[in-house]
C-alpha positions as CSV (number, residue, x, y, z in Angstrom):
1,M,95.2,113.6,71.8
2,A,92.7,115.2,73.9
3,D,89.9,112.9,73.1
4,G,92.2,109.7,73.9
5,P,94.5,108.5,76.6
6,L,98.1,109.8,76.3
7,L,99.4,106.3,76.9
8,S,97.9,102.7,76.1
9,M,99.8,99.8,77.3
10,I,98.1,96.6,76.2
11,G,98.5,92.9,76.9
12,I,102.0,93.4,77.9
13,E,104.1,90.1,78.1
14,K,107.8,90.0,79.4
15,R,109.5,86.8,80.3
16,F,113.0,86.4,81.7
17,A,114.7,82.7,81.5
18,G,111.2,81.6,80.3
19,I,109.6,82.8,83.6
20,P,106.9,85.6,83.1
21,A,107.3,89.1,84.6
22,L,104.5,90.4,82.8
23,A,101.3,88.3,81.8
24,G,99.0,90.2,79.7
25,A,99.5,93.5,81.8
26,S,97.8,96.9,80.9
27,L,98.2,100.4,82.0
28,E,96.3,103.5,80.3
29,I,97.3,107.1,81.2
30,R,94.8,109.9,80.4
31,S,96.6,113.4,79.6
32,G,96.9,115.6,82.4
33,E,95.9,113.0,85.1
34,V,98.3,111.9,88.0
35,H,97.9,108.0,88.1
36,A,98.8,105.6,90.7
37,L,100.7,102.4,90.0
38,I,101.0,100.0,93.1
39,G,101.6,96.5,93.9
40,Q,103.9,94.3,96.4
41,N,107.2,93.1,95.3
42,G,107.2,91.2,92.3
43,A,104.1,92.2,91.0
44,G,105.4,93.7,87.7
45,K,105.4,97.7,88.4
46,S,109.3,98.1,87.6
47,T,109.3,95.9,84.5
48,M,106.3,97.6,83.3
49,I,108.2,100.8,83.5
50,K,111.1,99.4,82.0
51,V,109.3,98.0,79.1
52,L,107.6,101.7,78.2
53,T,110.9,103.3,78.6
54,G,113.0,101.0,76.4
55,Y,115.0,99.3,79.3
56,H,113.5,96.0,78.5
57,K,112.2,94.8,75.1
58,R,108.7,93.5,75.6
59,D,107.7,90.0,74.5
60,G,104.5,90.8,73.4
61,G,101.6,93.3,73.6
62,E,101.2,96.8,71.8
63,V,102.0,100.4,73.4
64,L,100.4,103.6,72.2
65,F,101.9,107.1,73.2
66,G,99.8,109.9,71.9
67,G,97.7,107.8,70.0
68,V,100.3,106.2,67.8
69,P,102.5,103.1,68.3
70,F,105.6,103.8,70.4
71,E,108.9,101.9,70.3
72,V,111.8,102.7,72.1
73,N,115.3,101.0,72.9
74,S,116.6,103.0,75.5
75,P,115.7,105.3,78.5
76,H,117.5,108.3,77.0
77,Q,115.4,107.6,73.7
78,A,112.3,107.5,75.6
79,Q,113.3,110.7,77.4
80,K,113.8,112.9,73.9
81,S,110.3,111.0,72.8
82,G,108.5,112.7,75.9
83,I,108.6,110.3,78.6
84,S,111.1,111.2,81.8
85,T,111.7,108.8,84.7
86,I,112.8,109.6,88.2
87,Y,113.9,106.8,90.0
88,Q,114.0,106.1,93.8
89,E,117.7,105.7,93.5
90,I,119.0,108.9,92.3
91,N,120.6,108.5,89.0
92,L,122.4,111.4,88.5
93,V,126.2,112.3,88.5
94,P,127.5,113.3,92.1
95,F,130.9,115.5,91.1
96,R,128.9,117.4,88.3
97,S,127.3,121.0,89.2
98,V,123.5,121.1,89.7
99,T,123.3,122.9,86.6
100,E,125.3,120.4,84.4
101,N,123.1,117.6,86.3
102,I,119.7,119.3,85.1
103,C,121.0,120.1,81.6
104,L,122.8,116.9,80.9
105,G,121.8,115.8,77.2
106,R,120.1,119.1,76.3
107,E,123.1,121.5,77.0
108,A,122.4,125.2,75.7
109,R,125.1,126.6,73.2
110,R,125.9,129.7,71.7
111,F,128.4,130.2,68.7
112,G,129.0,126.5,68.8
113,M,130.2,126.9,72.6
114,L,128.3,125.9,75.9
115,D,125.8,128.8,76.9
116,W,126.9,128.6,80.8
117,S,125.0,131.7,81.6
118,A,121.7,130.2,80.1
119,M,122.1,127.0,81.4
120,H,122.6,128.1,84.7
121,A,119.2,130.6,84.4
122,E,117.3,127.7,83.5
123,A,118.5,125.7,86.5
124,E,117.5,128.3,88.9
125,R,114.3,128.9,87.2
126,L,113.4,125.2,87.6
127,L,114.3,124.9,91.1
128,E,112.6,128.2,92.0
129,A,109.5,126.3,91.1
130,F,110.2,123.9,94.3
131,G,111.0,126.8,96.6
132,I,115.0,125.8,96.5
133,N,117.4,128.7,95.9
134,I,120.9,127.2,95.9
135,N,124.1,127.9,94.1
136,V,123.6,125.9,90.8
137,R,127.2,126.1,90.3
138,R,128.1,123.8,93.0
139,P,128.6,120.1,92.8
140,L,125.6,118.0,93.4
141,M,127.3,115.8,96.1
142,D,127.4,119.2,98.3
143,F,123.7,118.7,99.0
144,N,121.5,116.6,101.0
145,T,119.4,113.6,99.4
146,A,116.1,115.8,99.5
147,T,117.8,118.5,97.3
148,Q,119.2,116.1,95.1
149,Q,115.6,114.4,94.5
150,M,114.4,117.8,93.3
151,V,117.1,118.4,91.0
152,A,116.1,115.0,89.7
153,I,112.5,116.2,89.2
154,A,113.8,119.5,87.6
155,R,115.8,117.5,85.3
156,A,112.7,115.5,84.0
157,I,110.4,118.7,83.9
158,G,113.2,120.4,81.8
159,F,113.0,118.0,79.2
160,S,109.3,119.2,78.3
161,A,107.9,115.8,79.0
162,R,104.5,114.8,78.5
163,L,104.7,111.9,80.7
164,V,106.8,112.1,83.9
165,I,107.6,108.9,86.1
166,M,108.1,109.1,89.5
167,D,109.2,106.2,91.4
168,E,109.1,106.2,95.1
169,P,109.8,110.1,95.1
170,T,109.2,111.1,98.6
171,S,111.2,108.1,100.3
172,S,113.9,110.8,101.2
173,L,111.9,113.8,101.6
174,D,110.4,115.4,104.9
175,E,107.0,116.5,105.4
176,G,107.6,120.2,104.2
177,E,109.2,118.8,101.1
178,V,106.7,116.1,100.1
179,A,104.2,119.1,100.2
180,M,106.4,121.2,97.9
181,L,106.6,118.5,95.6
182,F,102.8,117.7,95.7
183,K,102.5,121.2,94.7
184,V,104.8,120.8,91.8
185,I,102.8,117.4,90.7
186,R,99.5,119.7,90.6
187,R,100.9,122.3,88.4
188,L,102.2,119.7,85.9
189,K,98.7,118.4,85.9
190,A,97.5,122.0,85.2
191,D,99.7,122.5,82.5
192,G,98.4,119.1,80.8
193,V,101.5,116.7,81.8
194,S,100.5,113.4,83.0
195,V,102.5,111.6,86.1
196,I,102.9,107.8,87.3
197,F,103.3,107.9,90.7
198,V,104.4,104.8,92.0
199,S,104.5,104.6,95.9
200,H,103.6,102.3,98.6
201,K,102.3,104.8,100.9
202,L,98.5,104.8,100.6
203,D,97.8,108.5,102.1
204,E,99.9,109.8,99.6
205,L,98.0,108.3,96.6
206,Y,94.6,109.5,98.1
207,E,96.0,113.0,98.4
208,V,97.7,113.5,95.1
209,C,96.2,110.6,92.5
210,D,93.2,110.7,90.2
211,R,93.2,107.3,89.6
212,V,94.9,103.9,90.4
213,T,96.0,100.9,88.7
214,I,97.0,97.6,90.9
215,M,99.2,95.0,89.7
216,R,99.9,91.4,91.2
217,D,101.7,88.5,90.0
218,G,102.5,90.3,86.6
219,R,99.0,91.1,85.9
220,T,96.9,94.2,86.0
221,V,94.1,93.1,88.7
222,R,92.0,96.7,88.8
223,T,91.8,100.1,87.7
224,A,90.0,102.8,89.5
225,D,89.2,106.5,90.3
226,M,90.7,107.1,93.7
227,D,87.4,108.3,95.2
228,Q,85.8,105.0,94.0
229,I,87.9,102.5,96.0
230,D,88.6,102.7,99.5
231,K,91.8,101.8,101.5
232,L,90.6,98.2,102.5
233,E,89.6,97.4,98.9
234,L,93.0,98.8,97.8
235,V,95.0,96.7,100.2
236,S,92.7,93.5,99.5
237,A,93.4,93.8,95.8
238,M,97.1,94.3,96.0
239,L,97.2,91.0,98.0
240,G,94.9,89.0,96.4
241,R,92.6,88.3,99.1
242,D,88.7,88.1,98.7
243,L,87.5,88.4,102.2
244,S,84.0,87.0,101.3
245,K,85.7,83.9,100.3
246,V,88.4,83.3,102.8
247,E,87.5,80.2,104.8
248,G,89.6,76.9,105.7
249,H,93.4,76.5,106.0
250,A,95.8,77.7,103.1
251,T,98.9,76.9,105.3
252,A,100.3,73.7,106.9
253,F,100.3,75.3,110.3
254,T,98.2,73.2,112.6
255,G,97.7,72.5,116.3
256,A,96.5,74.2,119.2
257,T,98.1,77.5,120.1
258,R,100.4,76.9,123.1
259,E,100.5,79.1,126.0
260,A,103.7,81.1,125.6
261,G,106.5,81.4,128.1
262,E,108.4,84.3,129.6
263,T,109.2,87.3,127.4
264,V,112.6,86.7,125.5
265,F,112.5,90.1,123.7
266,V,111.1,93.7,124.0
267,A,111.6,96.5,121.7
268,Q,110.2,99.8,122.4
269,H,109.9,102.7,120.1
270,L,112.6,101.8,117.6
271,A,113.4,104.5,115.0
272,A,116.2,104.7,112.1
273,A,115.9,106.7,109.5
274,Q,112.9,106.9,107.3
275,A,111.8,103.2,107.3
276,V,111.4,102.6,110.9
277,Q,109.7,105.7,112.7
278,D,108.2,103.9,115.9
279,V,107.9,100.2,116.5
280,S,107.1,98.3,119.5
281,F,106.7,94.7,120.1
282,E,107.9,91.9,122.2
283,V,108.3,88.1,121.6
284,R,107.9,85.1,124.3
285,R,109.5,81.7,124.8
286,G,107.2,79.1,122.6
287,E,105.5,81.8,120.6
288,I,105.6,82.6,116.7
289,V,105.2,86.5,116.4
290,G,104.1,87.4,113.2
291,F,105.0,90.8,111.2
292,A,102.4,92.1,108.6
293,G,102.6,94.8,106.6
294,L,102.5,96.1,102.9
295,L,105.7,96.8,100.9
296,G,107.8,99.8,102.8
297,A,106.0,99.3,106.4
298,G,109.5,98.5,108.0
299,R,109.2,95.1,108.8
300,T,112.8,93.7,107.4
301,E,114.0,97.0,108.6
302,T,113.1,96.5,112.0
303,A,114.5,92.9,112.1
304,R,117.6,94.2,110.7
305,L,117.9,96.9,114.0
306,V,117.4,93.7,116.2
307,F,120.0,91.7,114.5
308,G,122.5,94.6,114.6
309,M,122.8,94.8,110.9
310,D,121.9,98.5,111.0
311,Q,121.9,100.6,114.2
312,A,118.5,102.3,115.9
313,R,119.0,106.2,116.3
314,A,116.0,106.0,119.1
315,G,114.0,103.2,121.1
316,T,115.3,100.5,123.4
317,M,115.7,96.7,123.0
318,Q,115.8,93.9,125.7
319,V,116.7,90.2,125.8
320,E,115.5,88.4,128.8
321,G,115.4,91.8,130.8
322,G,118.6,93.1,129.8
323,P,119.8,95.7,127.5
324,H,120.4,94.8,123.9
325,V,122.6,97.3,121.9
326,P,124.2,95.3,119.2
327,Q,126.6,97.3,117.0
328,R,126.8,94.1,114.4
329,P,125.3,90.7,113.9
330,S,128.1,89.1,116.2
331,D,126.6,91.0,119.1
332,A,123.2,89.8,118.3
333,I,124.5,86.0,117.9
334,A,126.1,86.2,121.3
335,A,122.8,87.4,122.5
336,G,121.1,83.9,121.5
337,M,119.6,85.2,118.4
338,G,119.5,83.8,114.5
339,F,118.6,85.4,111.6
340,V,117.3,83.5,108.3
341,T,117.2,86.3,105.6
342,E,114.7,86.9,102.7
343,D,117.3,86.7,100.2
344,R,118.5,82.9,100.5
345,K,120.5,83.5,97.1
346,H,122.6,86.5,97.9
347,E,122.5,86.8,101.6
348,G,121.9,83.3,103.0
349,I,123.7,80.4,101.1
350,V,127.3,80.1,99.9
351,P,126.6,78.4,96.9
352,E,130.3,76.8,96.3
353,L,130.5,75.5,99.7
354,S,128.9,72.2,101.0
355,V,125.8,71.5,102.9
356,A,127.8,70.8,106.0
357,E,130.0,73.9,105.6
358,N,127.1,76.2,104.9
359,M,125.3,75.0,108.0
360,S,128.2,75.5,110.5
361,L,129.0,79.1,109.3
362,A,127.8,80.4,112.6
363,L,129.2,77.8,114.8
364,L,132.8,78.3,113.5
365,P,134.5,79.3,116.4
366,S,133.3,76.8,118.8
367,I,134.1,74.1,116.3
368,S,137.6,75.0,115.4
369,R,140.9,75.3,117.3
370,G,144.0,77.2,116.2
371,G,141.8,78.7,113.1
372,V,141.3,74.9,111.7
373,V,138.1,73.8,111.7
374,S,137.4,70.3,113.0
375,E,135.8,68.5,109.9
376,S,134.6,65.6,112.1
377,K,132.5,68.0,114.4
378,Q,131.4,69.6,111.2
379,R,130.2,66.4,109.9
380,E,128.3,65.3,113.0
381,L,126.3,68.6,113.1
382,A,125.8,68.2,109.6
383,E,124.4,64.5,109.7
384,R,122.3,65.5,113.0
385,F,120.3,68.0,111.3
386,I,119.9,66.4,107.8
387,K,118.1,63.8,109.6
388,Q,116.3,65.9,112.1
389,L,115.3,68.5,109.4
390,G,114.4,65.8,106.6
391,I,117.3,67.7,104.3
392,K,117.2,65.7,100.9
393,C,120.7,65.7,99.6
394,S,123.3,63.0,98.9
395,G,125.3,63.8,102.0
396,P,126.9,66.7,103.9
397,N,129.5,67.0,101.3
398,Q,127.1,67.9,98.7
399,K,127.4,71.4,97.4
400,I,124.3,73.6,98.6
401,R,123.9,75.4,95.3
402,D,122.6,71.9,93.8
403,L,119.6,71.6,96.6
404,S,116.2,72.5,95.8
405,G,115.2,76.0,97.2
406,G,113.2,74.2,100.1
407,N,116.0,71.9,101.3
408,Q,118.5,74.9,100.9
409,Q,116.0,76.8,103.5
410,K,116.3,74.0,105.7
411,V,120.1,74.4,105.7
412,L,119.7,77.8,106.8
413,L,117.4,77.0,109.6
414,A,119.7,74.4,110.9
415,R,122.8,77.1,110.8
416,W,120.9,78.7,113.3
417,L,119.3,76.2,115.4
418,A,122.7,74.8,115.7
419,T,123.5,77.7,117.9
420,D,120.6,76.9,120.1
421,P,119.0,80.4,119.9
422,K,116.6,82.0,122.2
423,L,115.2,84.0,119.6
424,L,115.0,83.0,115.7
425,I,114.0,85.5,113.0
426,L,112.6,84.4,109.8
427,D,112.4,86.7,107.2
428,E,109.8,85.5,104.4
429,P,110.6,81.9,105.3
430,T,108.9,80.3,102.5
431,R,109.6,82.7,99.7
432,G,110.9,81.1,96.3
433,I,110.0,77.6,97.2
434,D,107.3,75.0,96.2
435,V,104.3,74.2,97.8
436,G,105.3,70.9,99.3
437,A,108.3,72.4,100.8
438,K,106.4,75.3,101.9
439,G,104.4,72.9,103.9
440,E,107.4,71.1,105.5
441,I,108.7,74.3,106.2
442,Q,105.9,75.8,108.0
443,R,105.7,72.3,110.1
444,L,108.9,72.9,111.1
445,I,108.5,76.7,112.5
446,R,105.5,75.2,114.3
447,Q,107.6,72.6,115.8
448,M,110.5,74.8,117.1
449,A,108.0,77.1,118.8
450,D,106.5,74.0,120.5
451,R,109.9,73.2,121.7
452,G,110.4,76.5,123.5
453,L,111.9,79.0,120.9
454,A,110.8,82.3,120.4
455,V,110.1,83.0,116.9
456,L,109.7,86.3,114.8
457,M,108.3,85.6,111.5
458,I,107.7,88.1,108.8
459,S,105.7,87.3,105.6
460,S,103.9,88.9,103.0
461,E,101.6,86.2,102.6
462,L,98.6,86.9,104.6
463,E,97.4,83.4,105.5
464,E,100.9,82.6,106.7
465,V,101.0,85.0,109.1
466,V,97.2,84.7,110.3
467,E,97.3,80.8,110.5
468,G,100.8,80.6,111.7
469,A,101.2,83.2,114.4
470,D,100.2,83.2,117.9
471,R,100.3,86.9,118.0
472,V,100.5,89.6,115.0
473,F,101.9,93.2,115.2
474,V,100.8,95.1,111.9
475,L,103.3,97.8,110.8
476,R,102.2,100.3,108.7
477,E,104.9,103.3,107.1
478,G,107.5,102.5,109.7
479,R,105.1,102.4,112.8
480,S,103.7,99.2,114.8
481,V,99.6,100.4,114.6
482,A,97.9,96.9,116.0
483,E,98.7,94.0,118.1
484,L,96.2,90.9,117.3
485,D,96.5,87.6,119.3
486,G,94.7,84.7,119.8
487,D,91.2,84.4,118.3
488,G,91.5,88.4,117.5
489,I,93.7,87.3,114.9
490,S,91.9,87.6,111.4
491,E,92.6,88.5,107.7
492,E,90.0,91.1,108.0
493,R,91.5,92.9,110.9
494,V,95.1,92.6,109.7
495,L,93.9,94.4,106.3
496,G,92.1,96.9,108.2
497,A,95.3,97.8,110.2
498,M,97.3,97.7,107.0
499,A,95.0,100.0,105.5
500,H,93.7,102.6,108.0
501,G,96.4,102.4,110.5
502,H,94.4,100.5,113.3
503,S,92.2,97.7,113.9
504,S,88.7,98.7,114.9
505,E,88.2,95.8,117.2
506,T,91.9,95.7,118.7
507,E,93.9,98.6,120.5
508,Q,96.9,100.1,119.4
509,V,100.3,98.7,120.4
510,R,101.0,99.5,124.1
511,A,103.6,101.9,124.8
């Protein structure tokens, strides 16, 4: 419909186990426009797309496509109806040829047989639009990730889609390949094809998108023309921060900032793959250093490098003046580090083990003899930290799965405190726990620092970083772009660095 939107999603509701993932969300896409869909983790972007493409059945609301009610039961059905989706994780068949991947589901036939000549020619024609000339008869797995991404896009275009959804399409592309992708997107737009562009890279949004829809907590919070919303407004809307109304304390972090001691850890110009490009920071004894940044900024990826979960391809690290080149987490533990993961359920707790067993996992070598764990030492350790951290449980033998989220998090803190670490990395330490438990965890973090522990805290909650950290490093698209400390830490300055890549009142991180 030339005089109406191509797609209208109105009042969309979706619940999982009674918990709302979408709560009255809306999205409108015009014909021939490139529309950005953005939001932090858990905002509802992916669920919205999956509802549209039939992966999830909506619990409420209305979807119109081309002005008529739209209902599909699978992504394949959505594709046949004119909606193609290109996911961040390439969803193709690596052992099949490029041609087979591009033509899968719409194979050309001649006299009842597959017409390979026609399909090879079509695959070559579609890829030529990207400036790619490859042997389309070879298996897809023979080509690099960037080429595979282009094949996925060519496949979507080959379905004569009216709407193409691109989920983080530039995540594996270099600068030249991104430019080629944007050229193709502009050509699609000129041909009247609409594009939903999901990306966490703000500069890309302003380069290629016409409008933006911002989601937060399962709701649509704002839709605007890209030339009518600046980066600071966009970031503020994503995080739900109205700077004119920020006042008082939103967290339980209290007490005067103490004087930090000697430097415990230093990282200079760390780089690894796409997620970490150039990150430098340091942490001192008795100091809480906060990592702030939007989704995709590289915060967790940097922490994984420090803890030896991934390896850096460039840059240096030091612990108390000596080189730190961890090949595995055990190297980081030996260097005096602990890591409380953001994914408590899958990477933190072992649900079928007891509180005592979970708490002692990092200490097993020191409380074992001949491969047999000393139950008395394990129990003594558990009882000490249950009392010290105020863990609410029936006793050391209770299964950790039966504890509340806040008490599970305390057990994970105890696991690393028991190793007497020099540096404790906390990745989203209060995610998924109730308000009361959140306050308890925040007070514990402050107490640990007051006792001399160096703490690196990653949090998506802006007020937690601003009120809890003694120093804040802001990361943007894999780079450390600003360092704030003391009275210089404010939500406005952190947001400014997230949006623009620098804070107007602070210097960039020192080399």
